[in-house]
Backbone as a printed PyTorch tensor [residue, N CA C, xyz], in Angstrom:
tensor([[[313.6160,  25.4290,  -5.6840],
         [312.2570,  26.1890,  -5.5150],
         [311.5500,  25.8560,  -3.9780]],

        [[311.7930,  24.7100,  -3.6150],
         [310.9130,  24.0650,  -2.3020],
         [311.6650,  24.6380,  -0.9570]],

        [[310.8200,  24.6880,  -0.0990],
         [311.4120,  25.3060,   1.2900],
         [311.9760,  24.0170,   1.9830]],

        [[311.3840,  23.0270,   1.7060],
         [312.1280,  21.8800,   2.4410],
         [312.0910,  20.5660,   1.5410]],

        [[312.5990,  19.5020,   1.9560],
         [312.5890,  18.2260,   1.1760],
         [312.4780,  17.2980,   2.2110]],

        [[311.7120,  16.3050,   1.8650],
         [311.5580,  14.7080,   2.4250],
         [312.6040,  14.0470,   1.8670]],

        [[313.5350,  13.5330,   2.6890],
         [313.6380,  12.1510,   2.1160],
         [313.6020,  10.8860,   3.0530]],

        [[313.5190,   9.5850,   2.3790],
         [313.3240,   8.6700,   2.9560],
         [314.3900,   7.9560,   3.1120]],

        [[315.1300,   7.6360,   4.2950],
         [316.2330,   6.9860,   4.3180],
         [316.0960,   5.3720,   4.3800]],

        [[316.7580,   4.6850,   4.0760],
         [316.6950,   3.0420,   3.8860],
         [318.0640,   2.6980,   4.3130]],

        [[318.2890,   2.1700,   5.3530],
         [319.7140,   1.5590,   5.5340],
         [320.3000,   0.7100,   5.0890]],

        [[320.6770,   0.8350,   3.7600],
         [321.1690,  -0.3090,   3.2940],
         [322.8670,   0.1720,   2.6590]],

        [[323.6010,  -0.8600,   2.4130],
         [324.9760,  -0.6140,   2.3180],
         [325.3780,   0.8970,   1.2420]],

        [[325.8960,   1.5220,   1.9940],
         [326.7450,   2.7800,   1.0590],
         [325.6450,   3.9400,   0.8560]],

        [[324.3650,   3.7700,   1.6160],
         [323.3130,   4.7700,   1.5570],
         [323.5530,   5.7900,   2.6020]],

        [[324.1910,   5.6800,   3.4480],
         [324.3720,   6.9420,   4.3830],
         [325.3840,   7.5270,   3.9260]],

        [[326.5400,   7.0780,   3.2340],
         [327.5610,   7.9630,   2.5480],
         [326.8330,   8.5830,   1.3650]],

        [[326.1480,   8.2690,   0.7260],
         [324.9640,   8.7830,  -0.3330],
         [324.5850,   9.8630,   0.2650]],

        [[324.0400,  10.1060,   1.0100],
         [323.1930,  10.7330,   2.1230],
         [323.9700,  11.9520,   2.3440]],

        [[325.2940,  11.8030,   2.9290],
         [326.4600,  12.9330,   3.6380],
         [326.4570,  13.3790,   1.9010]],

        [[326.8280,  13.0050,   1.0020],
         [327.4950,  13.6890,   0.0000],
         [326.0960,  14.5750,  -0.4180]],

        [[324.9410,  14.1140,  -0.6160],
         [323.9410,  15.0100,  -1.0990],
         [323.7400,  16.1300,  -0.1850]],

        [[323.5140,  15.9350,   1.0220],
         [323.2910,  17.2340,   2.0960],
         [324.3400,  18.0560,   2.1520]],

        [[325.6300,  17.7140,   1.7000],
         [326.7720,  18.4410,   1.4840],
         [326.5980,  19.2060,   0.4820]],

        [[326.1110,  18.6070,  -0.4240],
         [326.1340,  20.0770,  -1.7600],
         [324.6320,  20.9130,  -1.4600]],

        [[324.2330,  20.6210,  -0.3390],
         [322.9730,  21.6970,  -0.1900],
         [322.9340,  22.0020,   1.3190]],

        [[324.0890,  22.4910,   1.6520],
         [323.8160,  22.5990,   3.1120],
         [322.9970,  23.6730,   3.9640]],

        [[322.4710,  24.7400,   2.8680],
         [320.9440,  25.4900,   3.3490],
         [319.7370,  25.2590,   3.4520]],

        [[319.7230,  24.2350,   2.7530],
         [318.6140,  23.5420,   2.4300],
         [317.8920,  23.0390,   4.0770]],

        [[316.6490,  22.7220,   3.7090],
         [315.9950,  21.8780,   5.1010],
         [315.8630,  20.9720,   4.4870]],

        [[316.4610,  19.6350,   5.4350],
         [315.8490,  18.0240,   4.9660],
         [315.0780,  17.4900,   6.0580]],

        [[314.2190,  17.0540,   5.6500],
         [313.5020,  16.2310,   6.9200],
         [313.5730,  14.4680,   6.4800]],

        [[314.4360,  14.1160,   7.2120],
         [314.8180,  12.6080,   6.8280],
         [313.8190,  11.5030,   7.6430]],

        [[313.1080,  10.7600,   6.8120],
         [312.0750,   9.8600,   7.5740],
         [313.0270,   8.4770,   7.4280]],

        [[313.3390,   7.8250,   8.5970],
         [314.3510,   6.5150,   8.5610],
         [313.1110,   5.3950,   8.4140]],

        [[313.2450,   4.6060,   7.2240],
         [312.7160,   3.5340,   7.0980],
         [313.3670,   2.0900,   7.8060]],

        [[312.6390,   1.8760,   9.0100],
         [313.3850,   0.5950,   9.5000],
         [312.5470,  -0.5540,   9.4220]],

        [[311.9490,  -0.4490,   8.3070],
         [311.0250,  -1.5790,   8.1350],
         [311.7000,  -2.9470,   8.0600]],

        [[312.9040,  -2.9540,   7.3030],
         [314.1030,  -4.2180,   6.8560],
         [315.1820,  -4.0240,   7.6870]],

        [[315.7390,  -2.6930,   8.1750],
         [316.8530,  -2.7210,   8.8130],
         [316.7880,  -2.1120,   9.8580]],

        [[317.4560,  -2.1980,  11.1250],
         [317.6410,  -1.5410,  12.2450],
         [318.2370,  -0.4550,  11.7460]],

        [[318.4020,   0.5660,  12.6720],
         [319.3790,   1.9290,  12.4910],
         [319.8410,   2.3380,  13.9460]],

        [[321.2650,   2.6730,  13.8740],
         [321.3190,   3.4130,  14.9150],
         [321.4720,   4.8440,  14.7870]],

        [[320.3770,   5.3620,  15.3790],
         [320.2920,   7.0470,  15.1430],
         [321.5620,   7.8390,  15.6530]],

        [[322.5330,   7.3090,  16.2780],
         [323.5900,   8.1860,  16.8410],
         [324.5900,   8.2940,  15.6960]],

        [[324.4920,   7.3790,  14.6070],
         [325.0110,   8.1910,  13.0760],
         [324.8540,   9.1760,  12.9140]],

        [[323.2010,   9.7740,  12.9820],
         [322.9940,  11.1950,  12.2830],
         [323.8430,  12.2170,  13.0020]],

        [[324.5780,  11.8420,  14.1020],
         [325.2850,  13.1280,  14.6740],
         [326.2450,  13.6550,  13.7750]],

        [[326.7610,  12.6700,  13.0310],
         [327.6480,  13.2660,  12.1170],
         [327.2220,  14.2040,  11.0950]],

        [[325.6780,  14.3390,  10.8760],
         [325.1740,  15.1000,   9.6600],
         [325.1360,  16.4550,  10.5860]],

        [[325.1320,  16.9410,  11.7860],
         [325.3040,  17.7260,  12.5710],
         [326.5030,  18.9750,  11.9920]],

        [[327.2370,  17.9250,  11.6290],
         [328.8200,  18.8480,  11.4780],
         [328.5460,  19.3380,  10.0640]],

        [[327.8150,  18.9740,   9.2220],
         [327.7230,  19.3430,   7.8870],
         [326.6140,  20.3030,   7.4630]],

        [[325.2700,  20.0760,   8.5360],
         [324.3890,  21.1120,   8.2380],
         [323.3350,  21.3540,   9.6590]],

        [[322.7550,  22.5320,   9.7790],
         [322.0430,  22.6260,  10.8130],
         [320.6760,  22.1780,  10.2470]],

        [[320.6220,  22.1540,   9.5100],
         [319.1310,  22.2590,   9.0260],
         [318.5660,  20.5000,   8.3490]],

        [[318.9750,  19.7680,   9.3850],
         [318.5750,  18.3970,   9.1620],
         [317.5630,  17.9380,  10.4770]],

        [[316.7230,  17.5470,  10.1610],
         [315.5190,  17.1250,  11.0760],
         [315.0810,  15.6120,  10.6750]],

        [[315.1690,  15.0410,  11.9310],
         [314.6940,  13.5090,  11.9360],
         [313.3400,  13.2380,  11.9880]],

        [[312.5920,  12.2550,  11.0990],
         [311.1800,  12.3150,  11.1460],
         [310.5740,  11.1620,  11.5270]],

        [[310.2520,  10.6110,  12.9040],
         [310.3400,   9.3810,  13.3530],
         [309.0160,   8.9560,  14.0690]],

        [[308.8610,   7.3430,  13.9360],
         [307.5800,   7.0890,  14.4530],
         [307.5790,   7.0620,  15.9910]],

        [[306.8060,   6.9700,  16.7080],
         [306.2580,   7.2340,  18.1520],
         [307.4610,   6.3970,  18.8670]],

        [[307.5240,   4.8310,  18.2720],
         [308.1950,   3.8050,  19.0630],
         [309.6910,   4.3780,  19.2290]],

        [[310.3290,   5.0500,  18.4460],
         [311.7840,   5.4190,  18.1250],
         [312.0370,   6.4940,  19.4490]],

        [[311.1860,   7.1320,  19.9360],
         [311.3830,   8.2090,  20.8170],
         [312.6720,   7.9850,  22.0420]],

        [[312.7770,   6.6240,  22.8120],
         [313.6730,   6.2990,  23.3200],
         [315.2280,   6.3200,  22.6370]],

        [[314.9290,   5.6200,  21.3660],
         [316.3060,   5.3910,  20.7770],
         [317.1610,   6.7340,  20.2660]],

        [[316.4260,   8.1820,  19.9550],
         [317.0010,   9.3030,  20.1170],
         [317.5410,  10.1160,  21.5710]],

        [[317.2700,   9.7260,  22.3160],
         [317.1130,  10.3140,  23.7640],
         [318.3940,  10.5530,  23.9760]],

        [[318.4780,  11.9220,  24.2250],
         [320.2560,  12.4150,  24.7420],
         [320.9450,  12.5490,  23.7760]],

        [[320.4350,  12.2080,  22.2600],
         [321.5830,  12.8580,  20.9410],
         [321.6760,  14.2200,  20.4380]],

        [[320.8530,  14.8700,  21.1550],
         [320.8570,  16.0530,  20.7360],
         [320.8690,  16.3620,  19.2530]],

        [[319.5240,  15.4290,  18.7000],
         [319.1880,  15.7660,  17.2690],
         [317.9710,  16.5450,  16.9530]],

        [[317.7390,  17.3080,  15.9050],
         [316.4570,  17.6910,  15.8130],
         [315.3620,  16.6910,  15.3890]],

        [[314.2720,  16.9620,  15.8430],
         [313.5260,  15.7570,  15.2970],
         [311.7700,  15.9240,  15.4530]],

        [[311.0970,  15.4480,  14.8670],
         [309.5630,  15.4680,  15.3000],
         [309.0150,  14.3490,  14.9290]],

        [[307.9790,  14.0370,  15.3120],
         [307.2220,  12.7470,  15.0340],
         [306.2360,  12.8280,  13.7000]],

        [[306.3430,  11.4130,  13.0600],
         [305.6320,  11.5170,  11.6610],
         [304.0100,  11.7210,  11.8490]],

        [[303.8750,  11.3470,  10.7270],
         [301.8950,  11.7170,  10.8630],
         [301.5190,  10.8730,  11.3320]],

        [[301.9460,   9.5850,  11.8360],
         [301.1600,   8.4670,  12.4060],
         [301.2100,   9.1180,  13.7950]],

        [[301.8700,   9.7790,  14.2960],
         [301.5810,  10.2410,  15.8620],
         [301.5470,  11.6290,  15.9500]],

        [[300.3260,  12.1640,  15.6310],
         [299.7630,  13.5320,  15.5270],
         [299.2920,  13.6190,  16.9250]],

        [[299.2010,  15.0000,  17.0760],
         [298.9280,  15.5360,  18.7480],
         [297.3710,  15.9700,  18.5400]],

        [[296.5990,  15.3370,  19.2610],
         [295.1190,  15.6510,  19.2640],
         [294.5540,  16.9870,  20.5440]],

        [[295.2200,  16.8360,  21.0630],
         [294.7320,  17.7120,  22.7860],
         [296.0340,  18.5200,  23.4130]],

        [[295.2920,  19.5660,  23.8920],
         [296.5660,  20.0120,  24.6240],
         [297.7020,  19.3570,  25.5570]],

        [[296.8150,  18.5300,  26.3560],
         [297.7590,  17.9170,  27.3260],
         [298.7880,  16.9380,  26.4220]],

        [[298.0470,  16.4630,  25.5650],
         [299.0230,  15.3560,  24.5010],
         [300.2370,  16.4340,  23.8320]],

        [[300.1530,  17.6480,  23.7020],
         [300.9240,  18.6450,  23.2900],
         [301.6010,  19.2640,  24.1870]],

        [[301.5570,  19.2230,  25.4930],
         [302.7770,  19.7890,  26.6800],
         [303.2580,  18.3900,  26.6950]],

        [[302.7690,  17.4360,  26.4730],
         [303.6620,  15.8870,  26.7900],
         [304.4950,  16.2450,  25.5170]],

        [[304.3290,  15.9660,  24.4470],
         [305.1280,  16.0110,  23.2150],
         [306.4450,  17.0330,  22.9400]],

        [[305.7500,  18.0500,  23.6870],
         [307.0150,  19.3920,  23.8560],
         [307.6510,  18.9690,  24.7780]],

        [[307.6600,  18.4640,  25.5530],
         [308.5820,  18.0650,  26.6440],
         [309.6510,  16.9980,  26.1350]],

        [[309.4720,  16.6420,  25.0390],
         [310.4070,  15.5030,  24.2390],
         [311.3580,  16.5300,  23.4240]],

        [[311.3370,  18.1680,  23.4430],
         [311.8010,  18.5560,  22.5510],
         [311.8630,  18.8220,  21.0570]],

        [[310.5750,  18.3870,  20.5150],
         [310.4200,  18.2360,  19.3780],
         [310.4860,  19.5990,  18.4400]],

        [[310.6810,  19.5950,  17.1730],
         [310.9350,  20.8200,  16.5410],
         [309.5490,  21.1650,  15.8000]],

        [[308.7840,  20.0100,  15.6350],
         [307.4160,  20.6770,  14.8170],
         [306.5150,  19.3450,  15.2590]],

        [[304.9910,  19.4610,  15.0130],
         [304.0820,  18.6360,  15.6180],
         [302.9300,  18.7340,  14.2960]],

        [[302.5190,  17.5430,  13.9770],
         [301.2220,  17.6660,  13.2900],
         [299.9660,  17.7560,  13.9940]],

        [[298.9740,  18.3330,  13.9200],
         [298.1280,  18.7240,  14.9270],
         [296.5650,  18.1720,  14.1020]],

        [[295.8110,  17.7000,  14.8600],
         [294.4380,  16.9970,  14.9450],
         [293.4360,  17.2120,  15.7480]],

        [[292.4140,  16.6770,  15.3610],
         [291.0550,  17.0660,  16.3980],
         [291.3160,  18.3260,  16.8410]],

        [[291.0110,  18.3750,  18.3200],
         [290.7350,  19.5560,  19.1740],
         [291.7900,  20.5700,  18.7130]],

        [[292.9180,  20.4730,  18.5410],
         [293.9740,  21.4410,  18.2980],
         [293.4970,  22.3540,  17.1960]],

        [[292.8170,  21.7930,  16.1860],
         [292.5360,  22.4400,  14.8700],
         [291.1340,  23.4230,  15.1050]],

        [[290.4220,  23.0250,  16.4140],
         [289.4380,  24.1660,  16.8380],
         [289.9990,  25.4350,  17.6810]],

        [[291.0960,  25.5210,  17.9120],
         [291.4810,  26.2210,  18.8330],
         [293.2180,  26.7060,  18.5050]],

        [[293.1820,  27.1540,  16.8740],
         [294.3220,  27.5830,  16.2200],
         [295.1800,  28.2790,  17.0190]],

        [[294.3460,  29.8220,  17.8060],
         [295.1360,  30.8230,  18.2750],
         [295.9500,  30.3910,  19.5440]],

        [[294.9810,  29.4200,  20.3170],
         [295.8790,  28.5940,  21.7020],
         [297.1620,  28.0870,  21.1780]],

        [[296.4870,  27.1590,  19.9890],
         [297.6620,  26.2300,  19.6690],
         [299.0390,  26.9040,  19.0070]],

        [[298.6550,  27.8020,  18.7120],
         [300.0500,  28.5900,  18.0660],
         [300.6230,  29.1590,  19.0220]],

        [[300.0210,  29.7850,  20.2700],
         [300.8330,  30.4600,  21.2400],
         [301.3140,  29.6490,  22.0160]],

        [[300.9710,  28.3590,  22.1790],
         [301.6570,  27.3840,  23.0760],
         [303.0300,  26.8610,  22.1510]],

        [[302.7770,  26.6760,  21.0390],
         [303.7890,  26.0890,  20.0960],
         [304.9350,  27.3200,  20.0730]],

        [[304.8630,  28.4610,  19.7980],
         [305.4930,  29.6010,  19.7750],
         [306.4280,  29.4940,  20.8920]],

        [[306.0270,  29.6600,  22.0020],
         [306.4950,  29.7320,  23.2520],
         [307.5640,  28.5730,  23.4380]],

        [[307.2720,  27.4870,  22.7060],
         [307.9920,  26.2070,  23.0110],
         [309.1290,  25.9740,  21.5320]],

        [[309.1220,  27.0230,  20.5670],
         [309.6410,  26.7880,  19.6760],
         [309.4460,  25.6190,  18.8340]],

        [[308.2100,  25.4260,  18.5120],
         [307.9130,  24.3080,  17.6150],
         [306.9530,  24.8550,  16.6390]],

        [[307.2110,  23.9600,  15.4810],
         [306.4250,  24.4630,  14.1010],
         [305.1290,  23.8140,  14.3920]],

        [[304.2460,  23.8860,  13.7000],
         [302.7460,  23.3060,  13.2000],
         [302.8440,  23.1710,  12.0530]],

        [[302.8560,  21.8670,  11.6830],
         [302.2460,  21.1920,  10.3970],
         [301.0140,  20.6350,  10.3850]],

        [[300.4820,  21.0340,   8.9700],
         [299.2140,  20.4080,   8.7220],
         [299.1520,  20.0640,   6.9720]],

        [[298.2440,  18.7870,   6.9370],
         [298.3160,  18.0440,   5.7820],
         [297.0860,  18.5270,   5.2050]],

        [[296.9890,  19.3050,   4.5190],
         [295.8930,  20.2350,   4.2390],
         [294.7820,  19.3240,   3.2140]],

        [[294.8430,  18.3720,   2.2400],
         [294.0620,  17.4480,   1.7260],
         [294.0040,  16.3540,   2.5370]],

        [[293.7760,  16.3910,   3.7480],
         [293.3410,  15.4900,   4.2860],
         [292.2710,  15.7180,   5.6860]],

        [[291.7900,  15.1710,   6.3170],
         [290.8460,  15.7180,   7.1560],
         [291.6550,  15.2570,   8.7060]],

        [[292.2480,  16.3870,   9.3140],
         [292.9970,  15.8390,  10.7330],
         [292.1090,  15.4720,  11.7640]],

        [[291.6630,  14.0210,  11.9930],
         [290.7430,  13.4120,  12.6940],
         [291.1060,  11.9340,  12.7230]],

        [[291.2200,  11.6340,  14.2250],
         [291.0770,  10.3510,  14.0700],
         [289.3680,   9.4860,  14.0890]],

        [[288.7560,  10.2640,  14.0740],
         [287.1340,   9.7560,  14.0470],
         [286.8540,   8.9250,  13.0290]],

        [[286.0840,   7.8360,  13.2800],
         [285.6730,   6.9660,  11.9260],
         [284.7940,   7.9120,  10.9800]],

        [[283.7550,   8.8080,  11.5910],
         [282.9830,   9.4650,  10.5630],
         [283.3990,  10.5150,  10.1580]],

        [[284.9690,  11.0280,  10.2570],
         [285.3480,  12.4030,   9.8910],
         [284.9740,  12.7420,   8.4370]],

        [[284.8090,  11.8300,   7.3990],
         [284.5230,  11.7580,   6.1470],
         [283.2050,  12.1900,   5.8080]],

        [[282.3770,  12.1380,   6.8190],
         [280.9180,  12.2810,   6.3640],
         [280.2370,  13.4480,   7.4000]],

        [[280.9560,  13.7770,   8.6290],
         [280.5240,  14.5920,   9.5250],
         [281.0680,  16.0850,   9.0850]],

        [[280.1210,  16.9580,   9.0730],
         [280.7650,  17.9480,   8.5730],
         [281.1670,  19.1630,   9.5690]],

        [[281.0740,  18.7430,  10.6980],
         [281.5860,  19.3670,  11.9440],
         [283.0700,  19.1830,  11.9200]],

        [[283.8270,  17.9300,  11.2070],
         [285.1670,  17.6530,  11.0280],
         [286.2190,  18.7350,  10.7500]],

        [[287.2560,  18.8070,  11.2260],
         [288.0320,  19.9380,  10.8920],
         [288.6390,  19.7740,   9.4720]],

        [[287.8430,  20.1950,   8.5790],
         [288.3820,  20.1520,   7.0710],
         [289.0370,  21.9150,   6.7970]],

        [[289.5510,  21.5850,   5.9570],
         [289.9960,  23.0650,   5.4870],
         [290.1480,  23.3260,   3.6630]],

        [[289.8390,  24.6610,   3.3840],
         [289.8070,  24.7130,   2.0220],
         [290.7770,  25.8980,   1.9450]],

        [[291.1050,  26.1020,   0.2640],
         [291.9500,  26.8390,  -0.1410],
         [291.8810,  28.2210,  -0.0050]],

        [[290.2100,  28.7900,  -0.0790],
         [290.1120,  30.0400,   0.4070],
         [290.5560,  30.2080,   1.8380]],

        [[290.8930,  29.9310,   2.7110],
         [291.3970,  30.0450,   4.0660],
         [292.9790,  30.1070,   4.2410]],

        [[293.5360,  29.6850,   3.1770],
         [294.9820,  29.7480,   2.8740],
         [295.6640,  30.8980,   3.9530]],

        [[295.0330,  32.3930,   3.8110],
         [295.5890,  33.2850,   4.2550],
         [295.4250,  33.2970,   5.8140]],

        [[294.5210,  32.9530,   6.1560],
         [293.9350,  32.9180,   7.3970],
         [294.9110,  31.9310,   8.1600]],

        [[294.9960,  30.5650,   7.1540],
         [295.5330,  29.5410,   8.0240],
         [296.9840,  29.6300,   8.2850]],

        [[297.6640,  30.7770,   7.3680],
         [298.9820,  31.1040,   7.4330],
         [299.4550,  31.7680,   8.8840]],

        [[298.5060,  32.2360,   9.3750],
         [298.6480,  32.9480,  10.7680],
         [298.8630,  31.9120,  11.6620]],

        [[298.4050,  30.5260,  11.5310],
         [298.6200,  29.7600,  12.5960],
         [299.8720,  28.4350,  12.3360]],

        [[299.3840,  28.1740,  11.1570],
         [300.0980,  27.0020,  10.6120],
         [301.5300,  27.5730,   9.9740]],

        [[302.4390,  26.8610,  10.4310],
         [304.0510,  27.1110,   9.6050],
         [303.9770,  26.1260,   8.4180]],

        [[303.7200,  24.9180,   8.3540],
         [304.1120,  24.4870,   7.0720],
         [302.6870,  23.6430,   6.5820]],

        [[302.0530,  24.0540,   5.7120],
         [301.2770,  23.1470,   5.0390],
         [301.7410,  22.1320,   3.7520]],

        [[301.3360,  20.8250,   4.1300],
         [301.9370,  19.4080,   3.2820],
         [300.6790,  19.1620,   2.4040]],

        [[300.7540,  18.1270,   1.4110],
         [299.8190,  17.4770,   1.0090],
         [300.2340,  15.9770,   0.6960]],

        [[299.2060,  15.1690,   1.1420],
         [299.4920,  13.9380,   0.7940],
         [298.9220,  13.6300,  -0.7600]],

        [[300.2810,  13.3810,  -1.5070],
         [299.8690,  13.2910,  -3.0540],
         [300.6200,  11.4540,  -3.5270]],

        [[300.5280,  10.7070,  -2.3540],
         [301.0360,   9.5660,  -2.7570],
         [302.1870,   9.8350,  -3.6440]],

        [[302.6850,   9.1100,  -4.5390],
         [303.9820,   8.9690,  -5.1860],
         [303.6100,   9.7180,  -6.7000]],

        [[302.4890,  10.5180,  -6.5620],
         [302.0470,  11.2520,  -7.7790],
         [302.6400,  12.9300,  -7.7190]],

        [[303.7270,  12.9020,  -8.6040],
         [304.1620,  14.4490,  -9.0590],
         [303.4050,  15.7090,  -9.5140]],

        [[302.5110,  14.8060, -10.5390],
         [301.3270,  15.5030, -11.0770],
         [300.4070,  15.9660,  -9.9130]],

        [[299.8070,  15.2060,  -9.2060],
         [298.8330,  15.5080,  -8.2630],
         [299.4740,  16.2920,  -7.2920]],

        [[300.6230,  16.5090,  -6.9660],
         [301.2870,  17.1140,  -5.9680],
         [301.4580,  18.6430,  -6.4290]],

        [[301.7300,  18.8150,  -7.7860],
         [301.4840,  20.0510,  -8.4850],
         [300.2640,  20.4490,  -8.7200]],

        [[299.2250,  19.7990,  -8.6780],
         [297.9880,  20.4480,  -8.7520],
         [297.3850,  21.1790,  -7.4610]],

        [[297.9050,  20.1620,  -6.5650],
         [297.3530,  20.4800,  -4.8960],
         [297.8050,  21.9090,  -4.9490]],

        [[299.3210,  21.9000,  -4.9990],
         [300.2260,  23.1150,  -4.6840],
         [299.3850,  24.4420,  -5.4950]],

        [[299.1840,  24.2190,  -6.5270],
         [298.7800,  25.4060,  -7.5130],
         [297.0960,  25.9030,  -7.0630]],

        [[296.5180,  24.7630,  -6.7020],
         [295.0100,  25.0400,  -6.1680],
         [294.9730,  26.0960,  -4.9280]],

        [[295.9910,  25.7910,  -3.9660],
         [296.0340,  26.5400,  -2.5700],
         [296.9380,  27.5500,  -2.6880]],

        [[297.9360,  27.7080,  -3.8300],
         [298.3570,  29.2500,  -4.2080],
         [297.3820,  30.2010,  -4.6090]],

        [[296.6660,  29.5770,  -5.6760],
         [295.4780,  30.6430,  -6.2100],
         [294.5200,  30.6890,  -5.1170]],

        [[294.4450,  30.1310,  -3.9220],
         [293.5580,  30.1920,  -2.9590],
         [291.8150,  30.3050,  -3.3380]],

        [[291.7380,  29.3330,  -4.1060],
         [290.1660,  29.3110,  -5.1120],
         [289.8520,  27.8410,  -5.6230]],

        [[288.7680,  27.6200,  -5.1060],
         [288.4210,  26.2220,  -5.6010],
         [287.0100,  26.0500,  -5.5230]],

        [[286.3050,  25.8780,  -6.9020],
         [284.8520,  26.1420,  -6.7850],
         [284.5310,  24.5960,  -7.3370]],

        [[285.0110,  23.7330,  -7.5160],
         [284.4030,  22.4170,  -7.9180],
         [284.2830,  21.4280,  -6.4850]],

        [[284.0390,  20.2400,  -6.3000],
         [283.7350,  19.3490,  -5.4360],
         [284.9910,  19.4070,  -4.4390]],

        [[284.3280,  19.5970,  -3.4120],
         [285.7880,  19.3480,  -2.2940],
         [286.4780,  17.8050,  -2.1560]],

        [[285.5290,  17.2300,  -2.9930],
         [285.7900,  15.4120,  -2.5170],
         [287.1630,  15.5450,  -3.6990]],

        [[287.3990,  16.4960,  -4.5360],
         [288.3530,  16.0370,  -5.4630],
         [289.8730,  16.6480,  -5.1610]],

        [[289.9260,  17.2100,  -3.8390],
         [291.1450,  17.7000,  -3.2110],
         [291.0590,  17.4700,  -2.0740]],

        [[290.1150,  16.4680,  -1.3940],
         [290.6210,  16.0590,  -0.0410],
         [290.3810,  14.5450,   0.0370]],

        [[291.5570,  13.5620,   0.0500],
         [291.1300,  12.1830,   0.2020],
         [290.0250,  11.7060,   1.1720]],

        [[290.1050,  12.3480,   2.4100],
         [289.1870,  11.9960,   3.6310],
         [287.5810,  11.9520,   3.2480]],

        [[287.2910,  12.9890,   2.8120],
         [286.0340,  13.5940,   2.4590],
         [285.3560,  12.7260,   1.7400]],

        [[283.8850,  12.2370,   1.9090],
         [282.9410,  11.2920,   1.6870],
         [281.7330,  12.0260,   1.2550]],

        [[281.8450,  13.2640,   1.5280],
         [280.2230,  14.1290,   1.3090],
         [280.5090,  14.7070,   0.1240]],

        [[279.4350,  15.1450,  -0.8050],
         [279.7770,  15.9710,  -2.0040],
         [279.7200,  17.7040,  -1.3210]],

        [[280.8410,  18.2060,  -1.6480],
         [280.4260,  19.5410,  -0.8580],
         [281.0740,  20.5340,  -1.7830]]])
């Protein structure tokens, strides 16, 4: 039922072979592969093998891994720790050939212009709907921060290609957030469905 799947890949013995087997079973699905290099270094060139299995493989990498995948002809985008906050940064990130971007701050206030740029560069826009996409320390209390509500789902869909939720490891919380946003209605305190909000609304 899911449109895409996020897989955290840890480079341990036989994990890569297991990954190949799994993707081979679902070649039409989109997989976003987060590479965990906290314990083991990884040669990104190995992922070129996956392109022969599926054209729907996307690497999700930290900012400091950008040179490691240079010239490998792999589909990729930067993870949530490297969001794009301005048009100048968006132009810079687009020059790397990314497939997707997480937007934040200034870009959230001009979605029409952001969408036009990303469409021209074949980039999907991603948004984590239950977080406040800002680096400001007062984002949870400043009502001018860019936060979103389920009632705006239809309007958001004109500009945002992929809406995600930060539910930690809770499937129940993820299911609840998906249900609320699909219903496009929430009449309770927004703090209950937005992790970053610190003001009762």
